C-alpha positions in Angstrom: -56.3 27.8 0.3 -53.2 25.8 1.4 -49.9 27.4 1.1 -47.3 25.7 -1.0 -43.7 26.0 0.0 -41.0 25.2 -2.5 -38.4 22.8 -1.2 -34.9 24.2 -1.9 -32.2 21.6 -2.2 -29.1 22.7 -0.2 -25.8 21.2 -1.2 -23.8 20.4 2.0 -20.1 21.1 2.3 -18.7 18.0 4.0 -22.0 17.6 5.8 -22.3 21.3 6.8 -24.8 23.7 5.5 -23.4 26.7 3.6 -23.2 29.9 5.6 -25.5 32.8 4.7 -24.1 35.9 6.4 -26.6 38.2 8.1 -26.6 41.9 7.2 -23.8 43.6 9.1 -22.1 40.4 10.1 -18.4 40.9 10.5 -16.2 39.0 8.0 -14.4 36.1 9.8 -16.3 36.9 13.0 -17.2 34.3 15.5 -20.0 32.7 13.5 -17.9 32.4 10.3 -14.8 31.1 12.1 -17.0 28.4 13.8 -18.5 27.6 10.4 -15.2 27.0 8.7 -13.7 25.2 11.7 -16.7 22.8 11.4 -16.2 22.3 7.6 -12.4 21.8 8.0 -12.7 19.3 10.8 -15.5 17.4 9.0 -13.4 17.2 5.8 -10.3 16.1 7.8 -12.3 13.4 9.6 -13.6 12.1 6.2 -10.0 11.9 4.8 -8.7 10.1 7.9 -11.6 7.6 7.9 -10.9 6.9 4.2 -7.3 6.3 5.0 -8.0 4.0 7.9 -10.4 2.0 5.7 -7.8 1.7 3.0 -5.2 0.3 5.5 -7.7 -2.2 6.8 -8.7 -3.4 3.3 -5.0 -3.6 2.2 -4.1 -5.6 5.3 -7.0 -8.0 4.6 -6.0 -8.5 1.0 -3.2 -11.0 1.5 -4.4 -13.2 -1.3 -1.6 -14.7 -3.4 -3.0 -14.6 -6.9 -1.5 -17.3 -9.1 -2.3 -15.5 -12.4 0.4 -12.9 -13.2 -2.2 -10.6 -14.9 -4.4 -10.7 -11.7 -1.4 -9.9 -9.6 -0.4 -7.0 -11.9 -4.0 -5.7 -11.7 -4.0 -5.9 -7.9 -0.6 -4.1 -7.7 -1.8 -1.4 -10.1 -5.0 -0.9 -8.0 -2.9 -0.7 -4.8 -0.5 1.7 -6.4 -3.3 4.0 -7.4 -4.9 3.8 -4.0 -1.6 4.6 -2.3 -1.1 7.6 -4.5 -4.6 8.8 -3.7 -3.9 8.4 0.0 -0.7 10.3 -0.4 -2.5 13.3 -2.0 -5.1 13.1 0.8 -2.3 13.1 3.4 -0.9 16.3 1.9 -4.5 17.7 1.9 -4.8 16.9 5.7 -1.6 18.9 6.2 -3.2 21.9 4.4 -6.4 21.5 6.4 -4.3 21.5 9.6 -2.6 24.7 8.4 -6.0 26.3 7.7 -7.1 25.3 11.2 -4.0 26.9 12.6 -4.8 30.1 10.5 -8.3 30.1 12.1 -6.6 30.1 15.5 -4.3 33.0 14.7 -7.0 35.1 12.8 -5.2 34.8 9.4 -7.8 32.4 7.8 -9.9 33.9 5.1 -7.4 36.6 4.0 -5.2 36.5 1.0 -1.5 35.6 1.7 -0.3 38.0 -1.0 -2.5 41.1 -0.9 -4.4 40.7 2.4 -8.0 41.2 1.0 -10.9 38.9 2.0 -10.9 35.7 0.1 -14.7 35.5 0.4 -17.1 33.1 1.9 -18.2 31.4 -1.3 -14.6 30.8 -2.4 -13.7 29.4 1.0 -16.7 27.1 1.0 -15.7 25.9 -2.5 -12.1 25.4 -1.4 -11.7 25.7 2.4 -7.9 25.5 2.2 -7.7 28.5 -0.2 -4.9 30.9 0.8 -5.2 33.4 -2.1 -8.0 35.6 -3.3 -9.3 34.9 -6.8 -7.3 37.7 -8.4 -4.0 36.6 -6.9 -4.7 33.0 -7.7 -5.4 33.9 -11.3 -2.2 35.9 -11.5 -0.3 33.0 -10.0 -1.7 30.6 -12.6 -0.8 32.9 -15.4 2.8 33.2 -14.1 2.9 29.4 -13.8 1.8 28.9 -17.4 4.4 31.4 -18.7 7.2 29.6 -16.9 6.4 26.3 -18.5 
């Protein structure tokens, strides 16, 4: 009788497999730091590559469109693209801050209360600086101040 193995689909995080901690593995130990450094660097490289592609495309688009509607559409598209790139530039800054936190040993711990942020949360949002409880409280305060 042949054995049948189920194939499990693994969702990659910026090309990196999710980390499955071993029993007794220290939180933000060497393996986890290396794992998150790999994720953050891969994400940063993706964003930088996208930005470089955008610059090359925009430099290549020197077409002078005679139709005002076509020009307006092109300008709108460029404006949206530039806003997206600006958001990504800010995200690269946050990624660099997270990489610096990895170097100092502060990565993975809540800025407000100091507890572990958690592997799954960090894999979902590698630049997270607050645990889920502090983030929830922050969002509640934000809504009340509106």
